[in-house]
KOLMI-822132 format. One record per atom (N, C-alpha, C): residue in three letters; x, y, z. Coordinates in steps of 0.001 Angstrom, whole numbers, plus 500000, padded with zeros to 6 digits. Example, Ala and Ser with C-alpha at 12.3 -4.5 7.8 and 13.67 -1.06 7.14 Angstrom:
residues 2
ALA513190494310507800;ALA512300495500507800;ALA513200496700507800;SER512850497750507080;SER513670498940507140;SER512900500030507870;
This chain:
residues 102
MET312971840591245855;MET312063840731244751;MET312169839485243872;ASN311056838882243559;ASN311032837672242740;ASN310963838027241263;ALA311839837413240493;ALA311826837622239044;ALA310881836625238408;ILE310236837058237380;ILE309339836173236639;ILE310177835452235584;VAL310142834151235637;VAL310908833343234689;VAL309949832798233648;LYS310235833132232404;LYS309414832629231303;LYS309949831271230878;PRO309061830346230520;PRO309540829041230048;PRO310289829205228724;ALA311304828400228557;ALA312080828433227317;ALA311216827982226155;GLN311401828641225037;GLN310661828236223842;GLN311214826904223355;ASP310345826122222743;ASP310798824865222162;ASP311694825182220967;VAL312911824711221021;VAL313856824909219935;VAL314144823543219331;ARG313868823424218057;ARG314118822166217359;ARG315482822218216681;VAL316199821122216744;VAL317512821043216114;VAL317390821329214621;GLU316342820814214000;GLU316148821009212559;GLU316055822493212203;ASP315421823280213072;ASP315302824717212810;ASP316663825392212859;LYS317501824975213788;LYS318851825544213890;LYS319726825096212723;LEU319615823833212333;LEU320406823331211211;LEU320038824030209913;PHE318798824441209790;PHE318338825103208566;PHE319081826414208339;GLN319587827021209412;GLN320289828300209280;GLN321674828123208654;ASN322250826931208774;ASN323552826667208176;ASN323406826535206667;ARG324468826789205956;ARG324474826622204504;ARG325527825596204136;TYR325299824910203038;TYR326221823868202604;TYR326428824001201104;LEU327681824125200704;LEU328007824199199285;LEU328496822829198842;VAL327718822186197991;VAL328002820822197531;VAL329128820847196501;ASP330097819960196687;ASP331173819759195729;ASP330759818562194872;ALA329998818827193823;ALA329382817777193003;ALA330423816773192505;GLY330135815495192740;GLY330989814422192273;GLY332217814170193127;ARG332405814939194212;ARG333574814766195083;ARG333142814748196547;PRO332431813708196972;PRO331996813654198375;PRO333193813551199312;HIS333112814221200455;HIS334234814171201397;HIS334144812976202341;ILE333036812253202305;ILE332869811037203105;ILE332379809927202189;LYS332970808748202350;LYS332517807575201609;LYS332402806414202587;VAL331358805621202439;VAL331178804418203246;VAL331812803264202484;ALA332633802488203184;ALA333281801325202562;ALA332222800298202169;PRO332434799605201053;PRO331483798563200654;PRO331344797506201753;HIS330121797073201974;HIS329866796059202999;HIS328590795297202643;GLU328539794046203050;GLU327331793235202861;GLU326351793496203993;THR326867793429205205;THR326054793659206403;THR326709794770207202;PRO325965795818207549;PRO326575796922208291;PRO326932796534209723;SER328013797105210210;SER328424796885211596;SER327480797651212524;ALA327587797383213786;ALA326781798109214781;ALA327112799598214746;ALA328375799932214512;ALA328776801341214465;ALA328149802054213265;LEU328155801397212093;LEU327519802010210919;LEU326019802190211143;LEU325395801196211725;LEU323957801319212019;LEU323703802453213003;ALA324608802639213958;ALA324448803729214924;ALA324471805082214228;LEU325242805214213162;LEU325293806490212443;LEU323945806889211870;THR323112805925211540;THR321780806247211009;THR320912806912212071;ARG321294806765213340;ARG320522807361214428;ARG321194808581215052;ILE322530808622215065;ILE323187809677215837;ILE323799810801215010;CYS323884810658213704;CYS324402811756212879;CYS323441812934213017;PRO323922814079213518;PRO323003815206213745;PRO322391815768212467;ALA323053815579211337;ALA322522816077210068;ALA321724815016209320;LYS321615813818209898;LYS320855812711209291;LYS321378812366207891;CYS322702812325207748;CYS323315812028206451;CYS323352810535206127;TYR323255809690207141;TYR323362808245206946;TYR321985807599206999;GLU321745806650206087;GLU320504805871206122;GLU320740804510205493;GLN319852803585205833;GLN319933802243205254;GLN319166802206203949;ASN319737801529202950;ASN319032801375201681;ASN318145800132201745;GLU317507799808200632;GLU316571798675200593;GLU317258797322200800;ARG318571797256200593;ARG319326796022200827;ARG319890795953202246;GLY319606796951203066;GLY320075796953204451;GLY321462797535204646;GLN322077798002203569;GLN323407798610203669;GLN323285800075204052;VAL324296800582204741;VAL324306801986205150;VAL324940802818204042;GLU324245803886203673;GLU324723804815202641;GLU324790806210203246;ILE325570807064202594;ILE325670808445203044;ILE325305809393201915;THR324637810463202289;THR324428811609201420;THR325116812767202136;PRO326345813113201724;PRO327116814087202494;PRO326616815526202394;ASP325667815790201503;ASP325107817142201402;ASP324467817501202735;GLY324901818578203330;GLY324361819000204617;GLY325168818525205808;CYS326237817783205569;CYS327095817297206659;CYS327633818484207447;MET327566818387208764;MET328045819457209635;MET329533819322209946;GLU330175818271209454;GLU331592818032209686;GLU331907818008211188;CYS331007817407211948;CYS331155817364213411;CYS332140816299213867;GLY332364815267213042;GLY333326814230213372;GLY332750813011214071;THR331445812970214293;THR330839811818214957;THR331142810533214196;CYS330986810563212892;CYS331230809361212096;CYS332701808969212125;ARG333579809942212196;ARG335015809646212264;ARG335344808910213552;VAL334769809365214656;VAL335043808737215949;VAL334562807292215952;LEU333375807056215392;LEU332804805709215422;LEU333403804751214397;CYS333718805223213217;CYS333970804287212118;CYS335281804439211354;GLU335946805568211433;GLU337114805772210569;GLU338281804851210918;ALA338552804658212187;ALA339697803831212590;ALA339565802383212113;LYS338336801899212004;LYS338097800523211551;LYS338024800426210032;GLY338128801561209338;GLY338095801559207882;GLY336703801473207287;GLU335681801714208108;GLU334311801604207595;GLU333878802837206809;ILE334550803951207053;ILE334314805144206250;ILE335661805748205870;GLU335637806529204815;GLU336791807333204421;GLU336347808778204535;TRP337043809571205344;TRP336650810952205621;TRP337803811870205277;ASN337523812882204466;ASN338507813912204114;ASN337849815270204281;TYR338637816273204547;TYR338071817613204603;TYR337591818008203218;PRO336473818730203123;PRO336029819216201811;PRO337073820179201229;ARG337089820286199920;ARG337985821255199277;ARG337624822660199741;GLY338586823545199654;GLY338366824936200054;GLY337167825546199344;GLY336328826222200107;GLY335139826863199540;GLY333913825969199524;PHE334081824682199826;PHE332948823764199836;PHE332693823265201255;GLY331543822689201449;GLY331187822135202765;GLY330264823055203527;VAL330279822917204834;VAL329340823635205675;VAL329810825050205949;LEU328850825954206014;LEU329079827343206412;LEU328119827603207563;PHE328676827697208766;PHE327842827882209943;PHE327379829324210064;LYS326126829488210407;LYS325570830817210675;LYS325317830881212165;PHE325947831827212821;PHE325778831983214265;PHE324760833065214548;GLY323979832832215593;GLY323029833858216009;GLY321612833491215785;
């Protein structure tokens, strides 16, 4: 007997991310980008690969972060922390991302 297979619905990452909640710790970001004149290739890569789109280039071409909405996935840590291009700390208790499953 042949089963009828329905095509998978289009699922957008943005729709899934919207289900998560983030409690901002005002004035105490858990990630900071080190001052730089020209961003490294790794910092520029963060503007494309951060799943929460927290990194972007400003009008001077420098990479900045808006940590609100950060998923704390560690992508930026893998690319940039060892070289000192970012400073990453866990958010204080009660702040940061709250994942909603389902």
